[in-house]
Each structure stands twice: as structure tokens, then as C-alpha cells.
C-alpha positions in Angstrom: 103.8 116.2 134.8 103.6 119.6 133.3 100.9 120.2 130.7 103.2 121.3 127.9 101.4 120.0 124.8 98.6 120.6 122.3 96.9 117.6 120.7 95.3 117.6 117.3 92.1 115.7 118.2 89.7 114.4 115.6 87.4 112.3 117.9 88.4 109.1 116.2 89.9 106.0 117.8 93.6 107.0 117.4 93.6 110.6 118.7 91.1 109.8 121.5 93.5 107.1 122.7 96.3 109.6 122.6 94.2 112.1 124.5 93.7 109.6 127.4 97.3 108.2 127.3 98.8 111.6 127.5 96.1 113.5 129.4 98.5 114.7 132.0 100.6 116.4 129.3 97.9 117.9 127.2 96.9 121.5 127.9 94.8 122.1 124.8 93.1 119.9 122.2 92.1 121.3 118.9 89.7 119.9 116.3 89.3 121.2 112.8 86.0 121.6 111.0 87.0 121.2 107.4 83.8 120.0 105.9 84.3 116.3 105.8 81.2 114.0 105.8 82.0 112.8 109.3 83.3 116.0 110.9 80.3 116.7 113.1 80.2 113.1 114.4 83.9 113.2 115.2 83.9 116.7 116.8 81.0 115.7 119.0 83.0 112.9 120.5 86.1 115.1 120.8 84.1 117.5 122.9 82.7 114.7 125.0 86.1 113.4 126.0 87.8 116.8 126.6 84.9 117.8 128.8 85.2 114.5 130.7 88.9 115.1 131.3 88.7 118.8 131.9 91.0 119.7 129.0 90.5 122.9 127.0 89.0 122.1 123.6 89.0 124.4 120.6 87.3 124.0 117.2 88.9 125.8 114.3 86.9 126.4 111.1 88.6 125.4 107.9 85.6 125.6 105.5 87.7 126.7 102.6 89.0 123.2 102.3 85.6 121.8 101.3 85.1 124.7 98.9 88.5 124.4 97.1 90.0 121.0 97.7 89.0 117.7 95.9 88.5 114.6 98.0 85.7 112.0 98.3 85.8 112.8 102.0 84.3 116.2 101.2 81.8 115.1 98.6 79.1 113.3 100.5 78.6 109.7 101.8 77.9 108.2 98.4 81.4 109.2 97.2 83.1 107.1 99.9 84.4 103.8 98.6 83.5 100.5 100.3 85.9 97.7 100.8 89.4 97.2 102.2 91.5 99.9 103.8 94.3 100.0 101.3 95.9 102.5 98.9 94.0 101.6 95.8 90.6 101.7 97.4 91.1 104.6 99.8 93.2 107.0 97.7 90.1 109.1 96.8 89.7 110.0 100.5 93.0 111.9 100.7 92.4 115.5 101.5 95.5 117.2 99.9 98.0 118.2 102.6 95.4 118.2 105.3 97.8 117.4 108.1 100.3 120.0 106.9 97.6 122.7 107.1 96.3 121.6 110.5 99.8 121.2 112.0 100.8 124.7 110.9 97.8 126.1 112.7 98.4 123.8 115.7 102.0 125.1 115.9 100.8 128.7 115.9 98.3 127.9 118.7 101.0 126.0 120.7 103.3 129.0 120.5 100.4 131.4 121.4 99.6 129.3 124.5 103.3 128.9 125.5 103.3 125.1 124.9 106.4 123.1 123.9 104.8 120.3 121.8 102.2 119.6 119.2 100.9 116.0 119.2 99.5 114.0 116.2 98.1 110.5 116.3 99.2 109.3 112.8 99.9 105.5 112.7 101.5 102.9 110.5 98.3 101.8 108.9 98.0 105.2 107.3 101.4 105.3 105.7 100.5 103.6 102.4 97.5 105.8 101.8 98.2 109.3 103.2 101.4 111.0 102.4 101.0 113.5 105.3 100.9 110.6 107.8 104.2 109.0 106.8 107.4 109.1 108.9 109.3 111.3 106.5 106.5 113.8 106.5 106.2 114.1 110.3 110.0 114.2 110.6 110.2 117.1 108.1 107.2 118.9 109.7 108.9 118.6 113.1 112.0 120.3 111.8 109.9 123.0 110.1 107.9 123.7 113.3 111.0 123.7 115.4 112.7 126.2 112.9 109.7 128.4 112.6 108.9 129.0 116.3 110.8 131.1 118.8 110.7 128.4 121.4 111.6 125.5 119.1 108.2 123.7 119.4 108.4 120.0 118.6 106.0 117.7 116.8 105.4 114.5 118.8 104.0 111.5 117.0 104.4 108.5 119.3 102.0 106.2 117.3 103.9 106.6 114.0 105.1 103.0 113.9 102.1 101.4 115.7 99.3 99.6 114.0 95.7 100.6 114.8 95.4 97.3 116.7 98.4 98.3 118.8 96.7 101.6 119.6 93.5 99.8 120.5 95.5 97.7 122.9 96.7 100.9 124.6 93.1 102.0 124.8 92.1 98.7 126.3 94.6 99.1 129.1 93.2 102.7 129.7 89.6 101.5 129.8 88.5 103.6 126.8 85.0 102.8 125.5 85.5 103.0 121.8 81.8 103.2 121.0 82.3 106.8 122.1 84.6 107.4 119.1 83.9 107.8 115.4 85.6 106.3 112.3 83.1 106.0 109.5 83.9 108.3 106.6 80.3 108.3 105.4 79.2 110.2 108.5 75.7 108.7 108.8 73.7 108.2 112.0 75.6 105.1 112.7 78.8 103.5 111.3 78.1 102.0 107.9 80.3 99.0 108.5 81.3 98.7 104.9 83.8 101.5 104.1 87.5 101.1 104.6 87.7 102.9 107.9 84.8 100.9 109.3 86.5 97.7 108.2 89.9 98.8 109.6 88.2 99.7 112.9 86.5 96.3 113.2 89.7 94.4 112.5 91.7 96.5 114.9 89.3 96.0 117.8 89.0 92.3 117.1 92.8 91.9 117.0 93.1 93.8 120.2 90.6 91.5 121.9 88.1 94.3 122.5 84.3 93.7 122.4 83.1 96.0 119.5 80.1 97.9 120.9 80.0 100.2 117.9 76.6 100.3 116.2 76.9 99.4 112.5 74.3 99.7 109.8 75.2 96.4 108.1 
């Protein structure tokens, strides 16, 4: 299969699964350093997996987001709420229009490299919390990217209607070691085990029947 796509790769469970599932299509993976608490941890794993697969990896600096945008994700570990992964609890972690900004840059990179698609690993569990992960957003962004590029680049989001457990099942079939991914929004030395993303991760791996080899602080 032709390598015709660029993947937005965080280094988390979802985008790492997409990297392996679509490795034969992905020519370039791009990570964004936007100043979140867990950015360094995520990008380290993104680099690990792209090197392992021989896929070109780029890191784009977006430091202005930490300087000008308001989100608990950008304010230090103590600002991250603990508890369930739901809208009421996790709304403070929204980085305004983050995916819109990143996808715009990804589309420009895809056109620069002569690629046909941009790939994003948004999923159904994010819909209630993050507006820029919802089906209506990715549909509109697909149309904008198509209209705004000479070659009509498309946005591919094959996980949009999957749960995190569904994605983990894909990874189980692919033999992915999820201890080599990062989810915790606090960004400590190990996963805190208490924040919403840690709890969502634990539940998804359990539901998928995967032994959770993640090191947790709790």
C-alpha cells in the first residue's frame, strides 16, 4: 500500500494504536509540543514508536498555546482534576480549539510532502468533553482541508465512533505494549492513577482484556 498519509501522533494509547494499525499508509507522523503537563512524556513515546517502525517523525513547537490559552492541562499537575472521565470533571482540561490548530498545520505539512490524507485518532469517549473531537467537527474540518488544498487533502478519522476499549482491542490484536504509551494528564514520573485519563485508560484496558502493565503511583 502506498504511504499517502500524515498522522497526528501524541504518543498516547489511541494515536499509537492508529500508528501501528495504519503503519503501511503513514509516511510522516507529527507531534506538537504545546506546553501541556504531559507533553514530554507523550512525545518520548511517539519518538520511540516511529523509530521502531521507521516512520519519519516531526515535532512542531506550539509554545504560544501555553502562553496565551487557558486550560488546566497547561497549568501544572496540581490543576488536573481527579475522578471520572466525564464532561463535568474534565471540562477544565479542554485546550481551546487545539485540534483545529494542529490539523491546520498538519494539512499544510501533508500538502508540502505531497500526501493525500491527514489522520487523527479522536474517539467516541471524547465527544462529550472535547468539541474538537466530535463527529460534526471532524466532518467540517475535512471539508475545510479539502477545500483549502490544491490536491483536496482529506481528514481520516477511523476511530471517531469507537470507544477507547474498542481501540485497545485493535491494539491487542496488533500486539502493542501499552506500557509504552502515556495517558496521565499530570505528567509525573509515572501515571498518577487518579485523574480522569488514568481512570479511562485503566477501564479501557480491563474491558479489552489486556493486562495493564502501566506503572501507577496509587
